[in-house]
C-alpha positions as CSV (number, residue, x, y, z in Angstrom):
1,M,13.2,12.2,7.0
2,R,11.7,8.8,7.3
3,E,8.4,8.3,8.5
4,W,6.0,6.0,10.5
5,L,2.4,4.6,9.8
6,V,0.4,2.5,12.5
7,T,-3.2,1.2,11.2
8,N,-6.2,0.1,12.7
9,G,-7.7,-2.3,9.9
10,I,-10.9,-0.2,8.8
11,G,-8.4,2.5,6.6
12,G,-7.7,5.0,9.7
13,Y,-4.3,5.7,11.2
14,A,-1.2,7.8,13.0
15,S,1.7,9.0,11.3
16,L,4.3,11.4,11.7
17,T,8.2,11.7,10.8
18,Y,10.4,9.3,13.1
19,K,11.4,12.7,14.8
20,N,7.2,12.8,15.7
21,T,7.1,16.0,13.8
22,N,4.3,16.8,10.7
23,T,5.6,17.4,7.5
24,R,2.5,16.7,5.6
25,K,-1.2,17.4,5.8
26,F,-1.7,13.7,5.7
27,H,0.0,13.1,9.0
28,G,-1.8,13.0,12.0
29,L,-1.7,11.3,15.1
30,L,-5.3,10.0,15.0
31,V,-7.0,10.3,10.9
32,A,-10.2,8.4,11.3
33,S,-11.9,6.3,8.8
34,L,-15.5,7.8,9.2
35,D,-16.4,5.0,6.5
36,P,-14.4,2.5,6.3
37,P,-11.9,2.0,5.2
38,V,-12.7,5.5,3.3
39,N,-13.6,9.1,4.1
40,R,-10.7,9.9,6.4
41,W,-9.6,12.8,8.8
42,V,-7.6,14.2,10.7
43,F,-8.7,14.9,13.9
44,V,-5.8,14.6,16.2
45,S,-2.8,16.7,14.7
46,N,0.1,16.4,16.9
47,V,0.9,15.9,21.1
48,C,3.3,18.2,22.3
49,D,5.5,16.6,24.9
50,K,7.3,18.7,27.4
51,V,8.9,16.9,30.6
52,E,9.7,19.4,33.5
53,I,13.2,17.9,35.4
54,D,14.9,20.2,38.6
55,N,12.4,23.3,37.5
56,Q,13.6,23.5,34.0
57,I,10.9,22.6,31.2
58,Y,12.0,20.4,28.1
59,N,10.4,20.2,25.0
60,L,11.3,16.5,23.8
61,K,10.8,18.1,20.2
62,D,14.2,19.7,20.5
63,F,16.0,16.0,21.0
64,K,16.2,13.5,18.8
65,P,14.6,10.1,19.5
66,T,15.9,6.8,19.2
67,F,13.6,5.0,17.0
68,S,13.1,1.6,17.1
69,F,10.7,-1.1,15.7
70,D,9.7,-3.7,18.3
71,Y,5.9,-4.4,16.4
72,F,5.0,-1.0,17.2
73,P,7.2,2.1,16.7
74,N,8.8,3.1,19.6
75,F,10.5,6.4,20.7
76,L,13.5,7.0,23.2
77,Y,13.9,10.2,24.9
78,E,17.1,10.7,27.7
79,I,17.5,13.9,29.4
80,N,19.3,14.4,32.7
81,D,19.1,10.5,33.6
82,V,15.3,10.2,32.8
83,K,14.1,7.7,30.5
84,I,10.6,8.3,28.7
85,K,9.5,5.6,26.1
86,K,7.2,6.6,23.4
87,T,5.5,3.5,21.6
88,V,2.0,4.4,19.6
89,F,-1.0,1.6,18.4
90,M,-4.1,1.6,17.5
91,P,-6.7,-0.7,18.1
92,K,-8.7,-3.2,15.0
93,G,-11.1,-1.8,14.0
94,K,-11.6,1.4,16.1
95,N,-10.7,4.7,15.5
96,T,-8.6,5.6,18.6
97,T,-4.9,5.8,18.7
98,I,-2.9,5.1,22.2
99,L,-0.2,6.4,23.1
100,K,1.8,4.3,26.1
101,Y,4.8,5.8,28.0
102,K,6.8,4.2,29.9
103,I,8.8,6.5,32.1
104,I,12.4,5.5,34.0
105,C,13.2,8.2,36.8
106,N,14.3,8.4,40.9
107,K,12.9,11.5,41.3
108,L,9.9,13.8,41.0
109,V,9.5,14.8,36.9
110,T,6.4,16.0,35.6
111,L,5.2,15.3,31.6
112,I,3.2,18.4,30.2
113,H,1.3,16.4,27.0
114,S,-0.6,19.2,24.9
115,P,-2.9,17.1,22.4
116,I,-3.1,19.7,19.1
117,V,-6.3,19.2,17.4
118,N,-7.8,20.1,14.1
119,S,-11.5,18.4,12.3
120,R,-10.9,17.9,8.2
121,H,-11.1,15.9,5.7
122,F,-7.2,14.7,4.8
123,Y,-7.1,16.1,1.6
124,D,-7.7,19.6,2.8
125,V,-6.8,22.1,5.5
126,T,-7.9,24.5,7.4
127,T,-6.3,27.5,6.0
128,Q,-9.0,29.8,8.1
129,R,-8.9,30.1,12.4
130,Y,-13.1,29.7,11.8
131,L,-12.8,26.3,13.5
132,T,-14.6,26.0,17.0
133,F,-13.8,23.1,19.5
134,Y,-16.9,22.8,21.9
135,Q,-15.4,21.5,24.6
136,D,-15.9,20.1,28.5
137,I,-13.7,18.3,31.0
138,D,-14.7,15.4,33.8
139,D,-11.7,13.5,35.9
140,G,-8.4,13.3,33.4
141,C,-11.0,13.3,29.9
142,V,-11.7,16.2,27.8
143,Y,-14.9,15.5,25.8
144,L,-14.2,18.0,22.2
145,R,-16.8,18.3,19.6
146,P,-16.1,20.5,16.6
147,R,-19.0,22.2,14.6
148,N,-18.0,21.0,11.2
149,T,-19.1,17.8,12.0
150,D,-21.1,15.7,15.1
151,K,-17.9,13.5,16.1
152,N,-16.7,13.8,18.9
153,L,-13.2,13.8,19.9
154,K,-12.5,12.5,23.7
155,I,-8.8,12.7,25.1
156,I,-8.1,10.9,27.9
157,L,-5.4,10.7,30.7
158,K,-6.0,9.7,34.2
159,D,-5.0,10.9,37.1
160,S,-3.9,14.0,35.2
161,I,-4.4,17.4,35.7
162,Y,-6.1,19.4,32.4
163,K,-5.8,22.9,32.0
164,Q,-7.6,24.2,28.5
165,T,-5.7,27.1,26.8
166,N,-7.4,27.5,23.0
167,I,-4.0,28.4,20.8
168,W,-3.8,28.0,17.7
169,E,-0.7,26.6,16.3
170,T,0.0,27.1,12.4
171,F,2.2,24.1,10.7
172,Y,3.8,24.0,7.8
173,Y,4.0,21.0,5.4
174,K,7.3,20.8,4.1
175,K,6.7,18.0,1.8
176,D,3.1,19.2,0.6
177,K,5.3,22.3,-0.2
178,E,7.4,20.0,-2.3
179,R,4.5,18.6,-3.9
180,N,3.4,22.1,-5.2
181,E,0.4,21.6,-2.7
182,S,-1.9,22.7,-0.2
183,W,0.9,23.3,2.7
184,I,-0.5,25.4,5.6
185,D,-3.0,24.2,8.3
186,N,-4.1,25.9,11.3
187,N,-4.7,23.5,14.3
188,V,-5.8,24.4,18.0
189,R,-3.9,23.9,20.6
190,T,-6.9,22.9,23.2
191,G,-4.9,22.4,26.4
192,D,-2.1,20.7,28.6
193,F,-2.6,17.5,30.9
194,Y,-0.1,17.3,33.9
195,K,1.5,14.4,34.8
196,Q,3.7,13.6,38.2
197,I,6.2,11.2,38.1
198,K,7.7,10.2,41.4
199,K,9.3,6.5,40.2
200,N,9.5,4.0,36.9
201,S,6.0,4.0,36.4
202,Q,3.5,3.7,32.8
203,Y,0.6,4.9,32.1
204,F,-1.4,5.9,28.1
205,L,-2.9,9.0,26.5
206,V,-5.7,8.2,24.9
207,S,-7.8,9.9,21.4
208,T,-10.8,8.2,20.1
209,I,-14.3,9.5,18.3
210,E,-15.5,6.0,19.4
211,D,-18.3,5.5,22.4
212,E,-16.7,3.2,24.2
213,F,-12.8,1.8,24.1
214,K,-11.2,-1.4,26.7
215,E,-8.3,-0.1,29.2
216,P,-5.4,0.8,27.3
217,S,-3.2,-1.7,28.8
218,K,-5.9,-4.5,28.3
219,S,-5.9,-3.5,24.8
220,F,-2.0,-2.6,23.7
221,S,-1.9,-6.7,25.3
222,E,-4.1,-8.0,22.5
223,E,-3.0,-5.5,20.5
224,L,0.7,-7.1,20.7
225,E,-1.1,-10.6,20.8
226,K,-2.6,-9.9,17.6
227,K,0.4,-9.0,15.4
228,K,2.5,-11.8,17.3
229,Q,-0.6,-14.6,15.5
230,L,0.0,-13.1,12.4
231,L,3.5,-14.2,12.1
232,L,2.6,-17.3,13.2
233,Q,-0.1,-17.8,11.3
234,A,2.6,-16.6,8.0
235,N,5.0,-19.4,9.5
236,L,8.3,-17.8,7.6
237,P,11.6,-17.2,8.5
238,D,12.3,-14.2,11.3
239,N,13.7,-12.0,8.8
240,Y,10.2,-11.8,7.3
241,E,9.1,-10.4,9.9
242,K,8.7,-6.9,9.7
243,L,7.3,-7.2,6.1
244,V,4.2,-9.4,7.1
245,L,3.1,-6.6,10.1
246,S,4.2,-4.1,7.2
247,A,1.4,-6.6,4.8
248,D,-1.4,-6.5,7.6
249,N,-1.2,-2.3,7.1
250,F,-3.1,-2.6,4.2
251,I,-6.0,-5.2,4.5
252,V,-9.4,-3.4,6.0
253,K,-12.5,-4.0,6.4
254,R,-15.3,-2.7,3.8
255,G,-18.6,-4.0,4.9
256,N,-18.9,-7.5,5.5
257,G,-15.7,-8.2,3.6
258,K,-12.5,-7.2,3.1
259,S,-10.4,-5.0,1.2
260,V,-7.2,-3.1,0.4
261,I,-6.2,0.3,0.9
262,A,-3.7,0.7,-2.1
263,G,-0.9,3.1,-0.2
264,Y,0.0,5.2,2.7
265,H,-1.3,8.1,3.1
266,W,-3.3,9.1,0.6
267,F,-4.8,6.5,-1.3
268,S,-8.4,4.7,-0.7
269,D,-9.3,1.4,-2.4
270,W,-7.8,0.4,-5.6
271,G,-8.5,-2.5,-7.5
272,R,-5.8,-2.7,-9.4
273,D,-3.7,-2.5,-6.6
274,A,-5.9,-4.7,-4.3
275,L,-5.8,-7.5,-6.8
276,V,-1.7,-6.9,-7.7
277,S,-0.8,-7.2,-4.3
278,L,-3.5,-10.3,-3.0
279,P,-0.7,-12.7,-3.4
280,G,2.1,-10.8,-1.1
281,L,-0.4,-9.7,1.3
282,T,-2.7,-13.2,2.3
283,L,-1.6,-15.9,0.0
284,V,2.4,-16.3,0.8
285,T,1.0,-14.5,4.6
286,K,-1.5,-17.4,4.8
287,R,-4.7,-15.3,5.2
288,F,-6.4,-17.5,2.4
289,D,-10.1,-16.0,4.3
290,D,-8.7,-12.2,4.2
291,A,-8.3,-13.4,0.3
292,K,-11.3,-15.1,-0.7
293,K,-13.1,-12.0,1.4
294,I,-11.2,-9.3,-0.9
295,L,-12.3,-11.4,-4.5
296,A,-15.1,-12.1,-3.4
297,G,-15.6,-8.1,-2.2
298,F,-13.9,-6.9,-5.7
299,G,-16.3,-9.9,-7.7
300,K,-19.7,-8.1,-6.2
301,Y,-19.0,-4.9,-7.4
302,I,-17.7,-6.5,-11.3
303,R,-20.3,-4.5,-14.1
304,K,-20.0,-4.7,-17.0
305,G,-16.4,-7.5,-17.0
306,L,-14.9,-5.0,-15.4
307,V,-13.3,-4.9,-12.0
308,P,-13.6,-1.1,-10.0
309,N,-10.3,0.6,-10.6
310,V,-10.7,2.9,-7.4
311,F,-13.5,4.0,-5.2
312,G,-13.4,7.6,-4.0
313,D,-12.2,8.7,-0.5
314,R,-14.8,11.3,0.3
315,D,-18.4,9.7,-1.0
316,S,-17.1,6.0,-2.2
317,Q,-18.4,6.6,-5.7
318,I,-16.9,3.6,-8.1
319,F,-14.9,4.1,-10.9
320,Y,-14.3,1.5,-13.7
321,N,-11.5,3.3,-16.0
322,T,-9.4,0.4,-15.6
323,V,-8.3,-1.9,-18.5
324,D,-6.1,-4.7,-16.5
325,A,-7.6,-4.9,-13.4
326,S,-10.4,-7.8,-14.3
327,L,-7.7,-9.8,-16.2
328,W,-5.4,-9.8,-12.5
329,F,-8.9,-10.5,-10.9
330,I,-9.1,-13.8,-13.0
331,D,-4.8,-14.6,-12.3
332,R,-5.3,-13.8,-8.5
333,V,-8.4,-16.3,-8.4
334,Y,-6.1,-18.4,-9.8
335,Q,-3.0,-17.6,-7.5
336,Y,-5.5,-18.1,-4.8
337,L,-6.9,-21.5,-6.3
338,K,-2.6,-23.1,-6.1
339,Y,-2.6,-22.6,-2.8
340,T,-6.0,-23.6,-1.5
341,D,-7.5,-25.4,-3.8
342,D,-10.8,-24.0,-2.8
343,Q,-13.4,-26.0,-5.3
344,E,-16.4,-24.7,-4.0
345,F,-14.9,-20.8,-4.3
346,L,-13.9,-21.1,-7.7
347,N,-17.6,-23.0,-8.3
348,F,-18.9,-19.3,-7.0
349,I,-16.9,-16.6,-8.5
350,W,-17.0,-18.9,-11.6
351,P,-20.1,-16.7,-13.4
352,V,-18.2,-13.7,-12.6
353,L,-14.4,-14.9,-14.5
354,E,-16.8,-16.4,-17.5
355,S,-18.8,-12.3,-17.7
356,I,-15.1,-10.7,-17.7
357,I,-13.9,-12.9,-20.6
358,I,-17.2,-11.6,-22.5
359,G,-16.7,-8.3,-21.9
360,Y,-13.6,-8.1,-23.1
361,R,-14.3,-10.8,-26.0
362,D,-17.4,-8.8,-27.0
363,G,-16.7,-4.9,-26.5
364,T,-17.0,-3.0,-22.8
365,D,-17.0,0.3,-21.3
366,F,-13.6,2.7,-22.0
367,G,-12.6,1.6,-25.7
368,I,-12.2,-2.4,-24.3
369,F,-12.9,-5.4,-26.9
370,M,-10.6,-7.9,-28.3
371,D,-9.9,-6.8,-32.2
372,Q,-9.9,-8.3,-35.1
373,D,-6.3,-9.8,-34.4
374,Y,-7.5,-11.3,-31.2
375,L,-5.6,-9.1,-29.5
376,I,-6.9,-6.2,-26.8
377,C,-8.1,-3.0,-27.2
378,H,-8.4,-0.1,-25.1
379,D,-8.6,3.9,-24.9
380,P,-5.6,6.2,-23.6
381,G,-4.9,5.9,-19.7
382,M,-6.8,2.2,-19.0
383,T,-3.7,0.6,-18.0
384,W,-1.7,1.2,-14.4
385,M,0.1,4.6,-16.4
386,D,-2.7,5.9,-16.2
387,V,-2.1,10.2,-15.6
388,K,-4.2,12.1,-17.3
389,I,-3.6,16.2,-16.5
390,D,-7.0,18.0,-17.7
391,N,-7.1,16.7,-21.4
392,F,-3.8,15.3,-21.7
393,Y,-2.2,12.1,-21.5
394,S,0.6,12.1,-20.4
395,T,1.6,8.0,-21.5
396,P,-1.7,7.3,-23.2
397,R,-0.6,4.1,-24.7
398,S,-3.6,3.1,-26.3
399,Y,-4.3,0.9,-27.6
400,K,-2.8,-2.3,-27.3
401,A,-0.9,-2.0,-24.7
402,V,2.0,-5.3,-24.3
403,E,1.3,-6.0,-21.1
404,I,-3.3,-6.1,-21.9
405,Q,-2.5,-8.7,-24.3
406,A,0.4,-10.8,-21.8
407,L,-2.4,-10.6,-19.5
408,W,-5.4,-10.9,-22.0
409,Y,-3.6,-14.4,-22.9
410,N,-2.7,-15.4,-19.7
411,S,-6.3,-15.1,-18.6
412,L,-7.5,-17.7,-21.7
413,K,-5.3,-20.1,-20.4
414,I,-6.2,-20.2,-16.7
415,M,-9.8,-20.4,-17.7
416,S,-9.7,-23.2,-20.5
417,M,-7.0,-24.7,-17.1
418,L,-10.1,-24.6,-15.1
419,S,-12.7,-25.7,-17.7
420,D,-11.0,-28.6,-17.8
421,F,-10.4,-29.2,-14.5
422,T,-14.3,-28.7,-14.1
423,G,-15.2,-30.4,-16.5
424,K,-17.4,-27.0,-17.8
425,K,-16.8,-26.0,-21.5
426,N,-14.3,-25.0,-22.8
427,P,-14.3,-22.1,-26.0
428,Y,-10.4,-20.5,-24.5
429,Y,-8.1,-22.7,-25.3
430,D,-8.6,-21.8,-29.1
431,L,-8.7,-18.4,-29.0
432,S,-5.9,-18.7,-26.4
433,E,-3.8,-19.9,-28.9
434,E,-5.5,-17.5,-31.5
435,V,-4.2,-14.2,-29.6
436,K,-0.4,-16.1,-29.5
437,N,-0.2,-17.1,-33.3
438,S,-1.6,-13.1,-33.4
439,F,0.7,-11.3,-31.0
440,N,3.8,-13.7,-32.0
441,K,3.8,-12.5,-35.8
442,Q,3.1,-8.7,-35.1
443,F,6.0,-8.8,-32.0
444,D,8.8,-8.4,-34.0
445,Q,10.3,-6.0,-31.4
446,L,10.5,-5.2,-27.9
447,Y,7.0,-2.5,-28.4
448,D,5.5,-1.0,-25.6
449,V,2.1,-0.5,-27.3
450,I,1.7,-2.9,-30.3
451,D,-0.7,-1.4,-32.9
452,T,1.9,1.6,-33.0
453,R,4.8,-0.4,-32.7
454,D,6.0,1.6,-30.2
455,L,9.3,0.5,-29.0
456,T,10.0,3.6,-26.3
457,L,11.3,1.3,-23.7
458,R,9.3,1.1,-20.7
459,P,8.7,-2.0,-18.1
460,N,5.6,-3.4,-19.2
461,I,7.3,-5.7,-21.4
462,V,8.3,-7.6,-18.1
463,F,5.3,-9.4,-17.9
464,L,6.1,-11.4,-20.8
465,A,8.0,-13.5,-19.4
466,S,7.1,-13.4,-15.6
467,L,3.2,-14.5,-16.0
468,D,2.4,-18.0,-15.3
469,C,1.1,-18.4,-18.9
470,T,3.8,-17.1,-21.5
471,M,3.2,-16.8,-25.1
472,I,6.6,-16.0,-25.8
473,N,9.6,-17.9,-26.7
474,K,12.4,-18.4,-24.4
475,N,15.3,-16.4,-26.6
476,L,12.8,-13.4,-26.3
477,Q,12.0,-13.9,-22.1
478,I,16.0,-13.1,-21.9
479,K,16.2,-10.7,-24.6
480,I,13.7,-8.8,-22.5
481,L,15.2,-9.2,-18.9
482,S,18.7,-8.4,-20.0
483,T,17.5,-4.8,-21.7
484,I,15.8,-4.2,-18.4
485,L,18.5,-5.4,-16.4
486,D,20.6,-3.1,-18.8
487,K,18.4,0.1,-19.0
488,L,15.5,0.2,-16.7
489,F,17.0,-1.7,-13.3
490,T,17.9,0.1,-9.9
491,I,18.1,-1.5,-6.2
492,F,14.6,0.6,-5.5
493,G,12.7,-1.0,-8.9
494,L,12.6,-0.8,-12.3
495,R,12.1,2.2,-14.6
496,T,9.1,3.4,-16.4
497,L,11.4,5.0,-18.9
498,S,14.8,4.5,-19.7
499,S,17.3,7.3,-19.1
500,D,18.7,7.6,-22.6
501,N,15.2,9.0,-23.9
502,P,14.5,12.7,-24.3
503,N,10.9,12.2,-21.8
504,Y,13.1,10.9,-19.1
505,K,12.2,12.6,-16.1
506,G,14.9,11.5,-13.5
507,S,13.4,13.5,-10.9
508,Y,9.9,13.1,-9.4
509,L,10.0,17.0,-8.2
510,G,11.5,19.4,-10.9
511,D,10.3,22.3,-13.2
512,Y,7.2,20.2,-14.2
513,N,4.4,18.7,-13.5
514,K,5.6,16.0,-11.3
515,D,2.5,13.7,-12.7
516,N,4.6,13.8,-16.4
517,A,7.9,12.7,-14.0
518,Y,5.1,10.2,-12.0
519,H,5.4,6.7,-15.4
520,N,8.3,9.0,-17.5
521,G,11.3,7.4,-15.5
522,T,10.1,7.6,-11.8
523,V,11.4,4.2,-10.5
524,W,8.5,1.4,-9.1
525,P,9.6,-1.0,-6.3
526,W,6.4,-3.5,-7.1
527,L,8.2,-4.1,-10.5
528,L,11.0,-5.3,-9.0
529,G,8.7,-8.8,-7.8
530,Q,7.4,-9.5,-11.6
531,F,11.3,-9.3,-12.8
532,I,12.7,-11.5,-10.4
533,K,9.8,-13.7,-10.6
534,A,10.8,-13.4,-14.5
535,F,14.0,-14.2,-13.6
536,V,14.0,-16.7,-11.4
537,K,11.1,-18.8,-14.1
538,L,13.6,-18.0,-16.9
539,H,16.3,-20.0,-15.0
540,N,14.1,-23.3,-14.1
541,A,14.4,-21.8,-10.2
542,N,18.3,-22.8,-10.1
543,T,19.6,-22.8,-6.4
544,Y,22.4,-20.6,-7.6
545,K,20.5,-18.1,-9.6
546,R,17.7,-17.8,-7.0
547,K,20.6,-17.1,-4.2
548,Y,22.3,-14.5,-6.8
549,A,19.0,-13.0,-7.3
550,Y,18.3,-12.2,-3.3
551,Q,22.0,-10.9,-3.2
552,H,21.5,-8.4,-6.5
553,F,17.9,-7.2,-7.0
554,L,16.7,-7.6,-3.2
555,K,19.7,-6.9,-0.6
556,P,21.0,-4.2,-1.4
557,M,17.4,-2.6,-1.0
558,F,17.0,-3.7,2.2
559,D,20.3,-2.9,3.4
560,V,19.3,1.0,2.4
561,Y,16.4,0.5,5.0
562,G,19.0,-1.0,7.7
563,D,17.8,-2.4,11.3
564,T,15.5,0.3,12.5
565,W,13.1,-0.2,8.8
566,D,9.3,-1.1,10.2
567,G,8.7,-3.4,6.7
568,S,7.4,-0.1,4.7
569,I,8.2,0.2,1.4
570,H,7.3,3.8,0.1
571,E,5.6,3.9,-3.7
572,I,8.6,5.7,-6.3
573,Y,11.6,7.1,-6.0
574,D,13.3,9.3,-8.3
575,G,14.8,7.8,-11.7
576,S,18.5,8.8,-11.2
577,P,20.8,8.6,-8.3
578,I,20.6,9.2,-4.9
579,Y,16.9,7.8,-5.8
580,A,15.4,9.6,-3.4
581,P,11.8,8.1,-2.4
582,R,8.8,10.4,-3.1
583,G,5.1,9.7,-3.2
584,C,3.6,7.5,-0.5
585,I,5.9,6.3,2.2
586,S,4.4,2.4,2.1
587,Q,2.5,1.1,-0.8
588,A,0.7,-2.0,-0.6
589,W,1.8,-3.4,-4.2
590,S,5.4,-2.3,-2.7
591,V,5.7,-4.2,-0.1
592,A,3.4,-6.8,-1.5
593,E,5.5,-7.5,-3.9
594,I,8.3,-7.7,-2.3
595,L,7.4,-9.7,0.0
596,R,5.5,-12.5,-2.5
597,C,9.3,-12.3,-4.4
598,W,11.1,-13.0,-1.6
599,V,9.2,-15.9,-0.7
600,E,7.9,-17.9,-3.7
601,D,10.6,-17.2,-6.2
602,I,14.1,-16.4,-4.3
603,E,13.2,-18.8,-1.5
604,Y,11.0,-21.0,-3.3
605,L,7.7,-21.8,-0.6
606,R,5.7,-23.1,-3.4
607,P,2.0,-23.3,-2.7
608,D,0.6,-26.5,-1.4
609,F,-1.5,-27.3,-4.7
610,E,0.6,-25.7,-7.5
611,K,1.4,-29.2,-9.0
612,K,-2.1,-30.4,-9.1
613,Y,-2.8,-26.8,-11.9
614,M,0.7,-27.4,-12.9
615,L,0.3,-30.5,-14.2
616,H,-3.5,-30.0,-15.7
617,E,-1.9,-27.2,-17.7
618,I,0.9,-29.7,-19.3
619,S,-2.0,-31.9,-20.2
620,I,-3.8,-29.7,-22.3
């Protein structure tokens, strides 16, 4: 069953199924971020809605609503000539969820709203019925204080009658059971709100842990206007709107800066994911100030040339175990410059860029260093295929993964261009030539890992053709794209392993640890963006080929999602038909790369200052 998502720009969110049911422990109507954008806690699991019509009570969960997405998710129920439209939204920057109810009727009806609450970190479940809420009631406002936190939950429905109940509700999370995770959760129905309606009307049910909040109708108007302004700022055709709005879900506040939530529901902000996503989330949507804040934010945390891999959700602890994030950082600064020509920011961030090259050249943590053949070495589990089960790496890919060499060369070429452009010393060009020559001497077949001559067919070879600066010839690029199209391509993205490999897992879930399938056949949509970029680039942005790319590589996915789609794109899909969606319901780099390639590559809406930097590359 499909799921919807609303976010608040600080890591909090509301999300349920299209039938407004809970099938995951991560579902909830108020999942608040206590240390933005992390430390997410479930405070309101759901609100059970009933309606009394002609002395008959109907539970809305027994009816299938008509779902629509018009800036916000909407649910329309039609029962005995009464129409109930429910809309969900969250004010930006606030741990507040507001349900807007619009009732169309010509007789007396009573709406009954029963909040079902909890107080737990969203990785956990409440296994025992120990949870206590201290409860006060004051004129349509219920104050709930759970004993396990210092946060106060307020639930407000004006002009209503509230009756306290305190009944335990056990939820069974189907999706978590499938994933072999904790799936039984105890929640509390603290009471019921009764709201009488005699004619067409509209009202709001507010759930919040904030001390103050605006009048709900004003908040709705403001949030609607903010979304319209995002679309005006992006200045893209109407058919991009849902992806543009979906992209906004991932951009969050961290301190005084900005960061990117890698995916909903359970990911925090990850360096690699944020940087891969940055062009699609912020550049093609013209959110240049956000892009700069994201780059500056991650740049602030770089240590020994390494960008943080992840900030832990429970405690914001920083982990640096990634070999590719820093190289993506250099590329993303370059992409930002192509859109903005922000020389002031380039001067500001230059020492950080230099520190990355020095760290990789001379050696840094996690076995990352430039070997005698000028290629980059790294420990196992340091690439984006990073699964570790106990002490076992499912896809170790040490010591010279192919895309790391592509990113290394691309970074050196960018640094060379920018050095010449700004009149700085340029040690990067000669080094980039050594890398290119060494790589081409060794890359005589389509290796996934160079030093071990690993011929496992994976999609990582696509980066040899997709990055701005490529070190292989056109014939080899053609061979790579042809092989990917034949062996790895699906309508939802690229498989992580060819289906003829004995280690291929066609389903993410099976009689094995799901993490063993994560990068061994599972499909990832974000790779489709890189494939399309390489395809269009290889064909010199030919108009026919761009139309072909849309019809054959993007449109089939859009057709599956259909008209009621809210712009979310899953993290992963099964490698074999029917390509069931798995993982997060909306992933930053899935949304970002699909949006980016549609704008930059297929529609060929290019950055304003691209030629300025491209011309400089040609002059080297």
